[in-house]
Every structure is written in C-alpha cells, then in structure tokens.
Kinemage of the C-alpha trace (Angstrom):
@kinemage 1
@onewidth
@group {chain A} dominant
@subgroup {mainchain}
@vectorlist {calphas} color= white
{ca met a 1} P 9.697 -3.137 -41.634
{ca val a 2} L 12.215 -5.452 -40.045
{ca glu a 3} L 13.970 -8.112 -41.845
{ca val a 4} L 14.615 -11.370 -39.691
{ca ile a 5} L 18.047 -12.676 -39.179
{ca pro a 6} L 17.995 -16.605 -38.299
{ca val a 7} L 20.297 -17.426 -36.567
{ca asp a 8} L 21.406 -21.466 -36.432
{ca ala a 9} L 24.288 -23.029 -35.693
{ca asn a 10} L 25.355 -23.462 -39.656
{ca val a 11} L 25.496 -19.424 -39.552
{ca val a 12} L 29.005 -17.831 -39.422
{ca val a 13} L 28.974 -14.938 -36.914
{ca asp a 14} L 31.475 -12.442 -38.615
{ca asp a 15} L 31.784 -8.571 -38.075
{ca glu a 16} L 29.016 -8.127 -41.004
{ca tyr a 17} L 26.650 -10.191 -39.726
{ca leu a 18} L 27.066 -8.470 -36.146
{ca leu a 19} L 26.954 -5.073 -37.635
{ca ala a 20} L 23.762 -6.132 -39.079
{ca leu a 21} L 21.906 -7.766 -35.425
{ca lys a 22} L 23.091 -4.112 -34.074
{ca asn a 23} L 21.301 -2.063 -36.845
{ca glu a 24} L 18.219 -3.925 -36.855
{ca ala a 25} L 18.075 -4.345 -33.128
{ca gly a 26} L 14.706 -2.970 -31.457
{ca leu a 27} L 12.727 -2.997 -28.424
{ca leu a 28} L 9.901 -5.720 -27.801
{ca ala a 29} L 6.412 -4.447 -27.035
{ca met a 30} L 6.631 -5.658 -23.468
{ca asp a 31} L 10.070 -3.569 -22.977
{ca val a 32} L 8.007 -0.001 -24.292
{ca pro a 33} L 6.038 1.215 -21.665
{ca ser a 34} L 2.168 1.495 -22.020
{ca ser a 35} L 0.274 4.542 -22.210
{ca asn a 36} L -2.638 3.595 -20.273
{ca ala a 37} L -1.166 2.111 -18.055
{ca val a 38} L -3.840 1.994 -15.073
{ca val a 39} L -1.971 2.315 -11.247
{ca lys a 40} L -3.768 0.433 -9.278
{ca thr a 41} L -3.661 0.700 -4.987
{ca asn a 42} L -5.569 -0.750 -2.253
{ca lys a 43} L -7.516 0.968 0.467
{ca gln a 44} L -4.837 -0.177 3.394
{ca his a 45} L -1.946 1.127 1.335
{ca ser a 46} L -3.937 4.918 0.838
{ca ala a 47} L -4.686 4.938 4.400
{ca met a 48} L -1.197 3.917 5.626
{ca lys a 49} L -0.048 6.731 3.678
{ca leu a 50} L -2.013 9.140 4.637
{ca glu a 51} L -0.641 8.803 8.707
{ca val a 52} L 2.372 8.476 7.422
{ca asp a 53} L 2.219 11.791 6.156
{ca gln a 54} L 0.320 12.690 9.056
{ca thr a 55} L 3.168 11.847 11.370
{ca asn a 56} L 5.321 13.682 8.771
{ca glu a 57} L 3.514 16.988 9.424
{ca gln a 58} L 3.688 16.661 12.909
{ca leu a 59} L 7.200 16.039 13.253
{ca ser a 60} L 8.047 18.841 11.210
{ca ala a 61} L 6.097 20.693 13.433
{ca ala a 62} L 7.714 19.665 16.474
{ca ile a 63} L 11.108 20.561 15.044
{ca asn a 64} L 10.225 23.985 13.388
{ca glu a 65} L 9.086 24.454 17.153
{ca ile a 66} L 12.275 23.405 18.236
{ca lys a 67} L 14.823 25.335 16.338
{ca asn a 68} L 12.324 28.419 17.222
{ca arg a 69} L 13.150 27.632 21.598
{ca asn a 70} L 17.051 27.488 19.974
{ca gln a 71} L 16.898 30.405 18.159
{ca gln a 72} L 15.119 32.178 21.046
{ca lys a 73} L 17.640 30.731 23.588
{ca ile a 74} L 20.372 32.240 21.558
{ca asp a 75} L 19.340 35.548 20.658
{ca gln a 76} L 18.580 35.795 24.706
{ca arg a 77} L 22.234 35.075 25.481
{ca lys a 78} L 23.069 37.264 22.633
{ca gln a 79} L 21.544 40.390 24.262
{ca glu a 80} L 23.245 39.290 27.385
C-alpha cells in the first residue's frame, strides 16, 4: 500500500520529506502500457503500405540488376 503524502503550503520541505517522496514515487495507470492494446489501421494505410513495399521491391531489383551489369563490365575489363 502506498502512503499518500499531502503537499500544501504549510509543509516544510526537507531532505527527509524529499527522500520519502522519492521512495514512494510510482507510475500512474496511464503511464503503464496496456497488455490488451488493439492496433487500429485503416484500409487506406494498408493499401499505401502495400504500394510502397511493391515499389521498394522493384527498386531493389533494379539496383541489383545495375550491380550485376557493373560487375560484368568490371570482370570484362579485367580479362582484357
């Protein structure tokens, strides 16, 4: 059980009082993440994410193709 320490204008704040506050400090319910949190996404977000993922895959494939071509050119120059 947590003891509630009242704070008012008549309270003298000394080291002992501050130590008691520190030792009794805690988190509020809103500070602790809920274990049953439900993530909500909308259809527009999902569609945009899918489009971005597809574009990223195309870009990665194009980059890999360019890397392969450049490596082939390097290999050809080494053979000459």
